C-alpha positions, -999 to +999 in steps of 0.1 A: +449-396+209+449-381+244+487-384+244+489-367+210+467-338+222+486-335+254+519-334+235+505-307+211+496-285+241+531-291+255+514-297+289+514-335+294+508-348+329+543-340+341+555-312+318+530-286+331+544-290+366+579-280+354+594-245+355+589-221+326+626-225+316+623-263+316+592-261+294+609-238+269+639-262+267+617-292+262+597-274+235+630-265+216+645-299+218+626-315+189+639-287+165+674-291+178+675-329+176+660-328+141+687-304+130+715-324+146+703-356+129+701-338+096+737-325+099+750-359+109+733-375+079+747-348+056+781-353+071+780-391+063+766-390+028+774-355+015+802-341+037+810-314+011+778-295+020+790-289+055+816-265+041+788-241+030+787-210+053+749-210+053+749-246+066+774-237+093+754-206+103+722-226+104+737-252+127+752-226+149+720-206+152+702-238+162+726-244+190+725-208+200+688-209+203+690-239+225+715-222+248+692-192+249+664-215+261+687-227+289+702-193+299+673-168+296+653-163+329+619-171+314+604-170+349+609-133+350+594-127+316+558-129+304+543-161+290+545-147+254+582-140+257+592-175+249+575-174+215+605-155+202+623-188+201+600-206+176+599-174+155+637-173+153+637-211+145+626-202+109+659-184+103+683-215+107+658-236+087+660-211+059+698-210+060+700-248+060+676-250+030+695-225+010+728-242+018+717-277+009+692-272-019+688-290-043+710-318-029+688-323+002+650-320-002+624-316+025+643-293+048+615-266+047+592-290+065+614-285+096+594-254+101+564-275+111+581-279+145+582-242+155+548-237+138+533-264+161+549-247+191+532-214+181+499-232+177+501-253+209+513-224+231+477-211+231+491-175+234+482-165+198+447-179+197+440-191+162+467-169+146+494-195+153+490-214+120+486-183+098+517-167+114+537-200+109+526-201+072+536-164+067+570-170+083+575-200+061+566-179+030+590-152+042+618-178+047+613-191+012+609-157-005+637-139+013+665-154-010+644-145-041+637-110-030+672-103-017+692-123-043+710-108-074+685-124-098+654-103-110+622-111-090+596-128-111+561-141-104+572-176-115+601-176-090+577-166-062+550-190-071+574-220-070+575-216-032+538-212-025+530-250-021+551-255+011+535-226+031+501-238+021+509-273+034+523-258+066+491-238+070+470-270+065+491-289+091+488-259+114+450-258+109+447-295+118+469-290+148+447-260+158+416-282+157+432-308+179+444-281+203+410-265+205+394-299+211+419-306+238+414-271+253+376-276+254+381-310+270+405-296+296+381-267+303+352-292+308+373-314+330+384-284+351+347-274+354+337-309+365+366-311+390+356-277+404+319-289+407+330-322+423+352-304+448+324-280+457+300-308+462+325-327+483+330-296+505+292-292+507+288-329+516+315-327+544+299-295+557+265-311+559+278-343+575+296-322+601+266-301+609+239-328+613+233-349+645+232-381+625+260-406+621+265-414+584+286-442+570+291-449+533+306-483+522+318-495+488+307-528+474+333-547+494+322-532+527+352-508+529+342-474+545+346-445+521+329-417+540+320-413+577+313-385+601+319-405+632+354-418+641+342-447+663+318-459+635+345-456+608+370-475+630+345-503+635+338-505+598+375-506+590+382-534+615+352-553+602+364-549+565+398-562+576+382-592+592+396-582+626+378-583+659+356-552+660+339-549+694+308-528+692+282-536+718+248-538+700+216-550+717+181-553+704+150-539+721+147-570+743+183-565+756+198-594+737+232-589+720+229-586+683+250-612+664+277-598+641+260-612+610+228-594+620+244-560+627+233-531+605+266-528+587+267-565+579+231-564+566+239-533+545+270-550+530+248-580+521+226-556+501+197-552+525+178-520+529+159-511+560+145-481+580+140-472+616+157-503+631+161-495+669+192-507+685+208-502+719+245-494+719+269-497+748+269-514+782+234-516+799+244-490+825+250-463+799+231-475+767+220-452+740+192-460+716+200-456+678+176-457+649+195-473+620+186-469+583+204-484+552+200-479+515+219-497+487+236-477+460+233-489+424+253-480+393+239-471+359+234-508+351+215-514+383+243-533+399+250-527+436+281-505+442+279-498+479+256-488+508+249-458+529+239-461+566+226-435+590+223-437+627+202-413+647+204-410+685+167-413+696+173-421+733+155-391+746+127-395+721+121-432+731+123-424+768+098-395+763+074-418+744+077-445+771+071-419+798+041-405+778+026-440+775+030-446+812+014-413+820-015-419+796-021-454+811-019-440+847-042-411+841-067-433+821-069-457+851-074-428+874-102-413+852-120-446+846-132-451+883-149-417+888-164-419+853-179-452+861-194-437+893-208-407+874-225-430+849-239-452+876-254-423+895-268-406+863-286-439+855-300-440+890-312-403+888-327-409+854-351-435+870-366-408+892-399-400+876-403-368+896-374-350+879-384-319+860-379-317+822-349-293+825-333-316+851-338-346+828-323-327+799-293-317+820-289-353+832-290-365+796-261-340+787-241-353+817-247-389+807-238-383+770-206-364+779-196-390+805-201-417+779-180-398+754-152-393+780-154-430+789-149-440+753-118-417+751-104-433+782-111-468+768-093-458+736-063-445+756-061-478+776-064-499+744-036-479+728-014-485+757-022-522+759-022-527+722-049-547+703-062-578+722-082-604+703-106-619+727-119-645+702-108-656+668-131-675+645-156-672+616-175-640+619-205-629+598-195-594+591-230-583+580-246-581+615-215-564+628-219-538+600-255-533+608-249-528+645-221-503+637-245-484+614-273-484+639-250-471+666-238-442+644-273-434+630-284-411+659-252-390+655-257-389+618-293-377+621-282-349+644-255-339+619-279-342+590-257-368+573-273-397+554-259-432+561-263-457+533-250-493+532-247-518+504-233-552+515-228-586+500-251-611+517-223-635+525-194-618+544-178-644+566-143-635+578-118-647+604-115-626+634-129-612+667-164-596+664-156-572+693-124-559+677-140-556+643-170-537+657-145-513+673-128-507+640-161-502+621-174-479+648-143-457+645-144-456+607-181-448+604-182-423+633-152-405+618-170-403+584-201-388+601-181-364+623-161-349+595-189-346+569-207-313+564-245-314+566-265-330+538-234-349+525-239-387+523-217-414+538-216-448+520-206-481+535-199-507+508-190-543+516-179-568+489-162-601+489-137-619+466-122-654+466-100-650+497-108-616+511-137-594+521-135-556+517-154-528+534-152-492+522-163-462+542-168-433+518-175-397+528-177-365+509-163-343+537-134-320+541-108-345+528-070-344+536-038-335+518-012-361+509+009-351+539-020-356+562-029-390+547+006-401+552+003-395+590-034-404+594-026-437+612+000-422+636-010-422+673-022-389+686-021-373+652-050-350+642-051-330+610-052-292+612-088-293+600-097-317+627-079-297+654-097-265+643-131-282+644-153-286+674-152-324+670-137-340+701-109-366+697-074-376+707-062-389+673-058-425+685-089-443+670-074-448+636-040-459+650-058-485+672-080-496+643-051-502+620-033-522+648-065-544+653-069-550+615-032-559+611-036-583+641-064-599+621-040-603+591-058-576+571-051-541+559-065-507+564-057-480+539-068-444+533-073-424+501-083-388+504-085-356+483-087-323+500-121-307+496-136-338+480-137-366+507-120-397+520-122-434+514-111-459+541-107-494+528-107-524+552-096-558+538-099-590+558-092-627+550-124-647+545-131-678+566 
C-alpha cells in the first residue's frame, strides 16, 4: 500500500529527488506507453483503423506531448505549469476514441491516467477528480455537440456513465493521496521533532561537565561526549585491547570484567561508584553511574553511563575530615581541664550563690561542647563497636529517657515510654545508648512546649523496633531525604537557637547499620517526625 500511495503522489523515494523536467517526463510515460501499446495492438488485429486521420492525429499528439515534456524548461516555470500536459492528454484520447469506436472499446478509460496525474500533483487540492471528470465529459460530448447530427438528450446521456466512473476512481485516488499526505506531514513533523531533540541533546551534552556514554544492547557506543571514553568503548566492543587505567579507592587496578562499562553491558545499574583513573602520579577521581534502558516490552536495549570528575570534592572532604579530627583533638584537652576545675570549684562550700550559678552554666556549656567534640571525633573515626552480644534494650531505653528528662522538663515537653518487657537484641549497649540519646534529645529539642514525645518499643519474631515520635516542626520531603547526611541541618534547625553540628543522626545511622539494623525517618512539615530503629533480636 505504501508503494501505491507513493506512486499516486508521484514522489517515490527516488523520483522526488529528480529535476522538475524528469518528473514531468516520468509522469507522462504511462500515458504514452499505453497509447503505443494500443496502436501496436490495433495495427496487428485491425490495421485498417490506422488509416483514420483521427487515429493518426491522436498518436501524433501523444508523441508531441512527450516531446514537450522533454523540451520545455519546466525548472523555469511554476509548479502548476506542468499540469497543462495532463489536461491536453484528454485531446488525443478523444481522437483515438472517435477514430476506433465501436471497433475498439474501453479507450475512454485512458483518461484515468491524466486524471490521476491531476489528483496526485496536489496542486489542485480536491478539484483534481472533478476537473478530470468534466474534461472526460467534454471529450465525449464534443463530437456530439460539434457533429452534423442534431443534439439530443439521449445522445448526451449515453456518455454520462464513463465520467461518473472516472469521478469515482478520482475520488478514491484523492482519498489515498490525502491519507498519504497526512502520513507524510506527520512523518515530517516527527522527523523535525526528532532532529530538534537530537540538537538539544548534543547541546546539553556539550555544555555539562559530565562524561556521558550511551551503549546499545551489544555494548556498541551510540552516543558520547568524550572522545577518549568513546574510543575505549569502541575498542572494547571490537574485542581489542582497550587500555584505560582504572583503580578502586584502595589503589588496586580494577579488572576489565568489573569496569563500569562491562557491568553496564551486563545489565547492572549502579550509582556513585568512585574510581581513580590514570597513573597514580596524576590520578583523577570519577563518580560512575549506570542505568539500563528498556523497550516497551521491558527487554533491555542498552545502557547509559555518566562519569563525574569529583577529584576536588573528594580532596576537600578528606581535608575537612582531617581538619575536624585535628581541631577536635585540640579542643578536647582544654575542655577536659575546664570540666576538672569546675568540678573542683563546685566543691568549695564558701562560694556565693551567684558564683555557683555561674559555675553551673560553665559546667553545662563545657559538657555540651565536649559532647560536640566527641561526636566530631566519632564521625571521623566511624562507629566502633566495643562489645557485641545480647543486650536488654529496656534498661538502655530507661537510662536514655532519664538522661533526657531534665532537658524535657526545662522545655516543658512530656516524655512518655511504652515498651515490651522483653527486648533483647544483639549489639553494643554503649553504641545503642548513643543512638537513643541522639534520637530522644533531638525529639525534645525540636518540639514546641507542651507537645508530647513518645518512645514506643515493640518486638517481633526476629527484630525489635523502637519508634521515637514527636509532634514538633516536622520536615519537608527534601529535608527528610538529607536528614542522615553528615553536617546537614534543616533550615528550621539552623534558624533555631538549638545548638548542633548535624552529625548526630549520621553517626547514629552508621552505628545502627553496623549492628545490622536500620534507621528510617518519616516526617510531615508542621505535624511532627517519627524515627524508627530496627535491630535484630538475640
